N, C-alpha and C positions, 0 to 999 in steps of 0.2 A: 389688702395685706400690709402689715406693718413690717418694715425692714428690720427694725430692732428685734421683733419677735423671731424673724427668720434667722437673724444673726445669732440670737441666743440658742435657737434650736441647733444650728450647725456647730456651735461651740461645745455643746454637750453630747453631740452625736458622733459615734465612731463610724467612719466610712467603711463600707463593705463592698462586696461584689454586686454590681448593678444587676437587677432582675434575677438575683439568685433564688433558686427554688429550695435550697436547703443549705445548712451548715453542718459539717461533720468534723469529728476529731478522731485521731487514732493515737494510741500509745506505741512508741517505738522502743520496745523493752530490751535493754542490754543487761546481760547477766555475767558476773565474774565467775570463772571456774578454772579448771586445770589447763585449759587451752587459752587462757586470757579472757578477754571480753568476747561474748557471743551475742547474736541477735536471736530473740525468741519470736518464732512465727506460729501462726495457727493454720490449720486446714479447715475450711468451712464445712459444716455438716452437709452431707449429700441430700438431706431432706429439705434444705432451705430452698425457697422459691427463687431467690436471686443469687447468682454466682455460686452454685453448689460445688463443693470440692475444690475451690480455688484457695490459693495461699494468701493470707492477709495478716495484718496486725490487728490486735483487739481495738475495737472502736465502734462508733455509730453516730447517730444524729444528735446534734447539740439541742438540748431541751431548755426552753424558757430563757432565763437569764444566766445559764451556765457559761462558764468560761471554757475554752478548749481543754484546759488542764483538768477541770472538774469532770467534763464529759469523758475524757480519755480514762481517768481513774475509775469513774463509775462503771464504764463499759468493761474495763479490765477485771474489776471485781465481779461483775455479773457473768462474764464469759469464762473466767479462769479461776475464780474464787481467790484471787490474790488481793489481800487487803491493802488499803491505801497506805497504811502504816509501814508496809514493806516496800514502798516505791518512793524513790527520791527523784523528783522532777528536775531535769538538768536545763531544760529550755525548749523553746519552739524551733523547729526547722522551718525552711521555706514552706509557705502554704501553696496549695494547688488550686488554681482557678480552672475548673474543668469545663470542657466544651458543652457538657450537659447542664450547665448553669448552676453548679453547686461549688462550694468552696470547702476545701479539706485542710485541716490544721494537724500536722504531725507533731507530736510532743515527745521529745527524747527523754528517757528516764533510765535510771539504774534500779534494777529489781533485785531484792535480796534472794540469793540462791536458795536459801532454806525455804522461802515461800514458793519458789518455782518447783522445788522437789516435792512439796506438799500440796501443790495446786490440784484442783479437781475440776477439769473442764466441764462446762455445761454441754451435755450431749445433744441438746436441741440446737445448739449453734456451732459447736466445735467438734470436728471429727477426731483430730489429733493435734499435737504440737511438736515442734522440733527446734533445735538450736543450730545455728550456723556460725562458726568462728569468724570473728571480724577479720582476722588475719587472712582467712581464705578469701573473703570478699575483697580485701585490699589487693590480693594477688591475682584477682580474676577480672577480666574484662567481660561485661555482659554481652550476650548476643543482642544485636539491635536490628530492628526491622521498622520500615517506614511505610505508611500508606496515606493516600490522599483522601481528603474530605471534599466532595464535589457539591456545590450548592445546587439545589433543585427548588425553584420557586413555585412550580405548578402553573397551570393554565390561567388561573384566576388572578394572578398578580397584576396590579393596575399599572402597567408600564406607561400608558398614556398619561395617567394622572401624575405619575412621578416625573415624566418627561424624559424617559430613556428608551432606546430601541429594544425590541424583543430579543435581539442577539447581543444584548449587553454582556460584556465580559465580567462576570462575577469573579471575585477573588477567591480561588480555592484555598482550602486549609490543608493541614497535614498533621499527622500524629506519629510520634516515635515510640516504639514499644520495646523496652529493654527486657531481657530474659536472663535470669541466673539459674542454670541447671544445678540441682543439688540432690544427689543420691536418689534418682528416680522421680524427683519432684521438679516443678518449675515455679520459680518466683518471678512473677511477671506483672505487667500493667502498672497501676498506681503504686502497688507495694514495691515493685522493683524500681520505680522512679524515686521513691522515698529512700530506698536502700542506696541507690546510686548517688543521690544527693549527699547522704550521710558519709559515704565512702569518700566522696570528693572533699568534704570538709575535713575529714581525718587526714587525708593525703596532704591537704594544704598546711595543716599543722605540722606534719612531719617534714615538709619542705622548709618550713620556717624555723 
């Protein structure tokens, strides 16, 4: 192996999440209206195999050489028929490195209200959409719940080969689950984590 070739490879390579099984992006759509800025959410179709009926942002798996922004815009157009020309990307929020070995990029954007009023959700993917005023989210503390993730190695783990006892104290993990109730719905999980992160950024601006 030539060290120069390895150096050139690392110089042009963008580091990512090690052992990641997928890369995803979601658009975090803000809409201006009579109540100021609001966030636009989807409810996933109940016919979907994964996470039916859950609240989410438009998005999906990054394909090929797509950037997170390109993926988020494409998925928004596919799911809500909102054209890219009606979306102004503001920037990326913090990405999520998920315990299921995927990475998610939230992309914050301002969406033209006229495009939202005319949007036609894809019924195969989207049950409905709704808006939540940002000022409500700023005034609301989410409900928060924690649960532990306990390692389970199985009987075939080679303790002797690794050189550790069978009662080895594996480091447990944990997960925090925020929930924002809104008019009979629940914004929770990754969508709520992204919402909470955005709210924290806006609060920091207001403090400064």
